[in-house]
N, C-alpha and C positions, 0 to 999 in steps of 0.2 A: 705773650698772650697767644693762644692757639690761632685765633682768627688772623692775626698778623703773620704768623708763620705759614699758614695755609696760603694767604694772598702772596707772600714772598715766593713760595714754591710755584704758584700759578705763573707768576712773571718769569721765574727761572725756566720753567717748562716751555713757555712761549718763545724764549730765546734759544732753547736747546731742545727742539722737538723730538729728537731720537733718544733723549735721556730716559733712563728707567728700564725696568724689565719688560720683556715682551709678554703681552697678555693676549696674543692673537687667538688663543683657545676660547676667549670670551667674545671677541669681535676682531675680525681681520685688521691688523695694523695697530690695534690698541696697545698702549704702554701703561705702566704703573710706576709711580714713585710713592714714597712714604714721608709723612711728617708725624712725628711722635707715633701714636697708635692708629693713625689714619692712613688709608690708601687713597691716592688720587689717581683715577683712571682717566687718561687723556688719549685723544685720537688725532694724530697729525694727518690732515687731509687738505688737498688743494691749496697748499701754501699757508694754512692756518692751523691753529690748535683748537680743538673742542674739548673742554673739560667735561667729561661724561658724568662722573660722580666723584665725590669726596666722602668716603664712608669709613666707619670704624673697621679696623682690620680684623676684628673678631667675627665679622659677618661671614657667613658661608655664601660665597658668590659663585654663580654659574652664568652661562650665556643668557638664560632667560631674564636675568636681572637687567640686561641692556636691550631687550627686544623692542621696547617702546621708545628708546632713545634716539634711534636713527630712522628717519623717514626717507 
């Protein structure tokens, strides 16, 4: 089930914060991993992981997509 796969990936990312491809062009330090057709954008900061978005990979993403995510 997709939800279980996404949750398993969230836990994997939490244990391996530098995993995935660099997505710093969207937000400095952001990383991306994939589950099926979904992209998980996460941000390792201050000893923790913030899952920014889990969205379908077909979406056209740019930096403005994350503007309201970080205060």
